N, C-alpha and C positions, 0 to 999 in steps of 0.2 A: 293743352290746346287740342281741340278735336278737329280732325281733318274732315272736311265736308265738300261735296261736289254740288251742293244746292245752288250755287251761283250759276251753274250751267242751266239748270231748270228755270231759274228766274229770268235769265237772259233769253232763253227760248220763249218763255211766256210773253215777254215784252215784244218780241218780234212777231210771233204767230197768233197770239190770242185775239188780236184785232180782226183777223180773217175768219176765225172760228171761235165762238164763245165757249164751246165745250172742249177746247183743245187741252189735252193733258201732256205736259212736257215729258220727253224721254231722253234728254241729253245725258242725265246721270247714268241711266241704263247703258247708253251707247259708250260712255267713257269706261264704265266698269267692264263691259263686254270686251272692249278694246284692250284694257289692261290684262285681262285673263288670257286673251288670244296672244298678246305679245309675250307674256310669260311662257305660255306653252310653246310658241314659235321659237323663242330664244333657247329654251331647253332642248328642243328637237335639233336646232341648228348646232348647238354645242355638242350634242351626242354625235351628230353627223361629222363634225370637225374632228372629234376624237377617233372616229372610225376611219376617216381619211377620204371622205367623198369629195367630189369636185365642188368648186365654188358655185357653179351655175346650178347644180342640183339643190344646193342649200338655199339659193335664192328662190328657186321654183317652189320648194316646200314652204318657205316663209310666205310667199305670195298666196299659196293655196290655203294656208292656215288663216292668214289675214282676210282673204277673200271669203272664206266660209264664215268668219266672224262678221264681216260686213253684211253678208246675206242674212245672217241671224238677226242682226240689228234692223235691216230693212223689213224682214218678215214680221218682226214684232212691232214695227211702226206702220205697217200697211194700213191698219184701220184708221190711224191718225192722218195718213196721207190721203185716204179716200174721203175723209170728212172735209178736207179743204175745198173751197168752192170752185176755184178755176185751175186750169192746167198750169198757168204761170205760178200760182201759189204752190202747187204740188211740186213742180220742178225746183222752185226756190227752196222748199223744205228738204227735198232730196239732196240738193247741192249743199245746204247748211249741214245736214247730217254727214254727208261725205267729207266735207272739209273738217268738221269736228272729229270724225272718225280717224282720218289720216293724220291730223295734227296730234291727236291723242296717241295714235299708233307710234309715232316717232318718239314722243316723250316716254311712253310706256316701254318701248323696246330698250331705250337707253337705261331706264330705271331697272328693268328686269335683268339686263346684262350686268349692271353694277351690283345688284343684289346677288346674282349667281356667282360672280367673282368673289364678293365678300363672304358668301357662305363657303365657297371652296377654300379660301384663305383661312377662315376660322376652323374649318375641318382639318386642314393640314397642320395648323398650329396645335390643335387638340391632339391629333395623332402623334405629333412630334413630342408633346409634353408627356403623353402616356408611354411612348417608347423609351424616352430618355430618362424616365424615372420620376419626372415631375414632382409633385408634392405628394409624397406617400405617407404623410403624417409625422414623420421624424424631421423636425425642422433643423436640428443640429445634433451632432454627436460629440460628446466630450469625454475623453478618456481620463483616467486618473492622472496621467502626465500633464494634462491641460488644466487641472484645477488651479484656482488662484493661489497665490502664495500666502494669502490670508488663511486658507484652510490648512495649508502645510504648517504655517507658523502658529497655529493654535487658536485663532479666533473662531474657527468652525463656520464661517459664513461662505456660502457658495456665491460666485459672481453672477450666476444667471437668475437666482431667485432671492438673494439676500436673506436666506433663511439658514437654519443650522444644517450642516452637511451630514447626511446619514453615513458617510464613509467613516467618520471618526467613531461611530458607535458599532463598528463591525459590519455595517450594511454595505450594499452596493450603491455606487453612484448612479442615480437615475438618468444622468445626462451623458 
């Protein structure tokens, strides 16, 4: 299943195309810009939390990042806003984009926080596996004391491979 934000553009077209025939929807761009800004903001706030800055400064930084993203969205939509015929339509379009932006910002920040925590957990598990020895290629070690009693009693079959054991021909046990 392919994830697509085209429904946002279709929705915007239904609302604003009747006011301007040449209207080009930008909702998908606004949602993607919001997602990128939320990811950047969450990472910055996470780093600030690790450094130990105050909660109010973290909120200020997040507001600045999201405000800059909102200005980028409005700047890129300026030509579409100018093409709308009346001031009421222009205000309505800006209100639509604002609501869409802040709705997407909440969802994007939650998803970005979840993704960051998931990445950190996977990184910690990977480091733990590497430090503790993890899978180094040797899945099991069997000494001659642990050979099956069939090998000792003369059938020469190894329990792990069910093949002839090289120990009985003067070789070393590979396990």
